[in-house]
C-alpha positions in Angstrom: 127.7 121.5 99.6 124.9 119.3 98.3 124.6 115.8 99.9 122.5 114.1 97.1 122.6 110.7 98.8 121.8 112.0 102.3 118.6 110.1 103.3 118.4 110.3 107.1 119.3 113.1 109.5 119.2 112.8 113.3 120.1 115.9 115.4 118.3 114.7 118.5 119.1 117.2 121.5 121.1 119.7 119.5 120.7 123.1 120.8 122.7 124.4 117.8 120.0 123.3 115.5 117.7 126.1 114.4 115.0 126.7 111.7 117.9 128.0 109.5 119.7 124.7 110.0 116.6 122.9 108.7 116.4 125.3 105.7 120.0 124.5 104.7 119.4 120.7 105.2 116.3 120.9 102.9 118.0 122.9 100.1 120.9 120.5 100.0 119.5 117.2 100.6 116.7 116.7 98.1 116.5 112.9 98.5 116.0 113.3 102.3 113.5 110.7 103.7 113.7 111.2 107.5 114.8 114.0 109.8 114.7 114.0 113.6 115.2 117.2 115.6 113.7 115.8 118.9 114.3 118.1 121.8 116.1 120.6 119.7 114.8 123.7 121.7 115.6 126.3 119.1 113.3 124.9 116.4 110.1 126.6 116.0 109.0 125.3 112.5 109.6 128.5 110.5 111.2 126.6 107.6 108.9 123.7 107.8 107.2 124.8 104.3 110.6 124.8 102.8 111.5 121.4 104.3 108.3 119.8 103.1 108.3 121.5 99.7 111.9 120.8 98.8 112.1 117.3 100.1 109.4 115.3 98.3 110.6 112.0 99.5 110.4 112.9 103.2 108.4 110.4 105.1 109.5 110.7 108.7 109.3 113.8 110.6 110.3 113.8 114.3 109.7 117.1 116.2 109.2 115.9 119.8 110.0 118.4 122.4 110.7 121.3 119.9 109.2 124.8 120.1 106.9 124.2 117.3 104.4 126.9 116.7 100.8 127.0 115.2 101.6 129.7 112.8 104.3 127.8 110.8 102.4 124.6 110.9 99.5 126.3 109.3 101.8 127.9 106.6 102.8 124.3 105.6 101.0 122.4 102.8 100.6 119.0 104.5 98.3 117.6 101.7 101.0 117.4 99.2 103.5 115.7 101.5 104.3 111.9 101.8 104.6 112.0 105.7 103.9 108.6 107.0 105.7 108.9 110.4 105.1 111.8 112.7 106.1 112.7 116.3 104.9 115.8 117.8 104.9 114.8 121.5 105.8 117.4 124.1 105.4 120.3 121.8 103.8 122.5 124.3 103.5 125.6 121.9 101.5 123.6 119.4 97.7 124.1 120.4 94.8 121.9 119.3 94.3 124.5 116.5 97.6 123.9 114.8 97.5 120.0 115.3 93.9 120.0 113.8 95.2 121.6 110.8 97.8 118.8 110.3 96.4 115.3 111.4 93.3 115.1 109.2 95.5 115.6 106.0 97.9 112.8 106.8 95.8 109.8 106.2 98.7 107.4 105.2 100.3 107.6 108.8 101.9 104.5 109.9 103.5 106.0 113.0 102.1 108.6 115.3 103.1 110.0 118.7 101.1 113.0 119.8 99.0 114.5 122.6 95.4 114.9 121.8 92.4 117.0 123.1 88.8 116.6 122.3 88.9 119.3 119.5 91.6 117.3 117.8 89.8 113.9 118.3 86.7 115.4 116.6 88.7 116.4 113.6 90.1 112.8 113.1 87.0 110.6 113.6 87.7 108.7 110.5 90.9 107.5 112.0 94.1 106.2 110.2 93.6 102.8 108.3 97.4 102.4 107.8 98.4 103.3 111.4 100.8 100.6 113.1 102.5 102.4 116.0 100.3 104.7 118.1 101.3 106.5 121.3 98.2 108.4 122.4 98.8 110.9 125.1 96.2 113.5 126.6 97.0 117.0 127.1 93.9 117.7 129.0 91.0 115.5 130.1 89.5 113.8 127.0 86.1 112.2 126.3 86.8 108.5 126.5 84.2 107.8 123.9 85.9 109.9 121.4 89.2 108.0 122.0 87.3 104.6 121.6 85.8 105.9 118.4 89.3 106.8 116.9 90.8 103.5 118.0 87.9 101.7 116.3 89.0 103.3 113.0 92.7 102.2 113.5 92.4 98.6 112.4 96.2 98.2 111.4 97.7 99.0 114.9 100.3 96.6 116.1 101.8 98.6 118.9 99.6 100.9 121.2 100.3 103.0 124.4 97.1 104.4 125.8 98.4 104.4 129.5 97.6 108.1 130.2 93.9 107.5 129.3 91.8 105.5 131.7 89.4 103.6 129.4 86.9 101.1 131.0 86.3 97.6 129.8 83.3 98.5 127.7 85.5 100.7 125.5 88.0 98.0 125.0 85.2 95.7 124.0 84.4 98.2 121.2 87.7 98.5 119.5 89.8 95.4 120.4 87.9 93.2 117.8 89.1 95.6 115.3 92.8 95.2 116.2 93.5 91.5 115.5 97.2 92.3 114.6 98.0 94.0 118.0 101.4 92.9 119.4 102.3 95.4 122.0 99.9 97.0 124.5 100.3 99.5 127.5 97.1 100.6 129.2 95.7 102.0 132.6 94.1 99.5 134.9 92.3 99.1 138.1 89.1 97.6 139.6 86.8 100.4 138.6 88.0 100.2 134.9 87.5 96.3 134.9 91.1 95.2 134.3 90.2 91.5 134.7 87.6 91.9 131.9 90.1 93.7 129.7 92.6 91.0 130.0 90.0 88.5 129.0 89.0 90.6 126.1 92.6 90.7 125.0 92.8 86.9 125.2 89.8 86.6 122.9 90.6 89.3 120.4 94.4 89.7 120.2 96.0 86.3 119.9 99.3 87.8 118.5 100.1 89.8 121.7 103.7 89.8 122.7 103.9 92.3 125.4 101.1 93.5 127.8 101.8 96.4 130.4 99.1 97.3 132.9 99.8 100.6 134.6 98.7 102.3 137.8 97.4 99.1 139.1 95.6 98.3 142.3 93.2 95.6 143.0 91.6 94.0 146.2 90.4 91.0 144.3 93.6 89.2 143.2 91.8 85.9 142.6 89.9 87.3 139.6 93.0 89.1 138.3 94.9 85.8 138.6 92.4 83.9 136.6 92.3 86.6 134.0 96.1 86.4 133.5 95.8 82.7 133.3 93.3 83.1 130.5 95.6 85.6 128.7 98.6 83.4 128.9 96.8 80.3 127.7 95.2 82.0 124.8 98.1 84.2 123.6 100.8 81.8 123.0 103.2 84.5 121.4 103.1 86.3 124.7 106.6 87.0 125.9 106.4 89.7 128.7 103.8 91.0 131.3 104.6 94.2 133.0 102.7 95.3 136.0 103.3 98.8 137.1 102.0 100.2 140.4 102.3 100.1 144.3 102.3 96.8 146.2 102.2 94.6 143.0 105.3 92.4 144.2 103.0 89.6 145.7 100.7 89.6 142.6 103.7 89.5 140.3 105.1 86.4 142.3 101.8 84.7 142.1 101.3 85.2 138.2 105.0 83.9 137.9 103.9 80.7 139.7 100.8 80.3 137.7 102.5 80.7 134.4 104.9 77.9 135.3 102.6 75.4 137.1 99.2 76.1 135.5 100.0 77.3 132.0 103.3 75.4 131.5 104.7 78.7 130.2 108.5 79.0 131.0 108.9 81.5 128.1 107.1 84.5 129.6 108.9 87.2 131.5 106.7 88.6 134.4 108.1 91.8 135.9 107.1 94.8 137.9 107.5 98.6 137.5 109.5 98.5 134.2 109.2 101.1 131.5 107.2 100.1 128.4 108.9 100.9 125.1 107.2 101.3 121.7 109.2 100.7 118.6 110.7 103.7 116.9 110.0 105.1 113.4 110.8 102.6 110.7 112.8 105.3 108.8 115.2 106.0 111.6 119.0 105.5 112.4 118.0 103.3 115.4 115.8 101.1 113.1 118.6 100.6 110.6 120.8 99.4 113.3 118.2 97.3 115.2 115.4 96.4 112.7 112.9 97.6 115.5 109.7 96.5 113.7 108.7 94.9 110.5 
């Protein structure tokens, strides 16, 4: 039975969903705008060409944790689609060859979650000018210069998670000035990467920051780190939460809490340790309809 008004389908973690299920949905829901089959282990992508061919209004495609395969991805005409939100994280059967066939053709992406390799990074050096939410994971070790070059060409990013990629201060200095709208950030930090300098760069370039999460953190020079956090809190007046993830960070967290109150006169900042960092979900999703996740 055709469901003409059906716009959003969410089948997260449904083992009964198969490629044939997606074909049936595509042929009976021509106004479909969003489909999520995350963690549906029996989806391989065989009917992706049908889905994207029949549903011309489809903007959001969430395939995280599926068995997506290269051959089906390459059979799909991505150029003619209107996809602006894509999640292909943890699709371990999708190689760099398959993903390199998709991403360069989706220049209007606003939301992207994926694992990249150097081969993929080289195929998208022009970046994504409209990208707002970006979860960048590495499947294998990647060249940090390639990551920095990509981020330099994503000027609209507001929410960014690069915590799995150790980027040194010099790379942040390259792309942060191009991200004035950045609101949420999660990154890897330690003394070798120059965390205290990264924090100061954030305080100079990203004044709309609301949440900062520093991961895998360890420092023997707490004095410089404390001064850098003070600089960040004084400059970024919209900052609401600082998260410090790592071993033996309790004393530093307590110190930053004290500095926020007594030095920065900031009683409105939550400063916590070892808390998960969450990026907003896709704009076109059931969760966002309920919670208005991001504007």
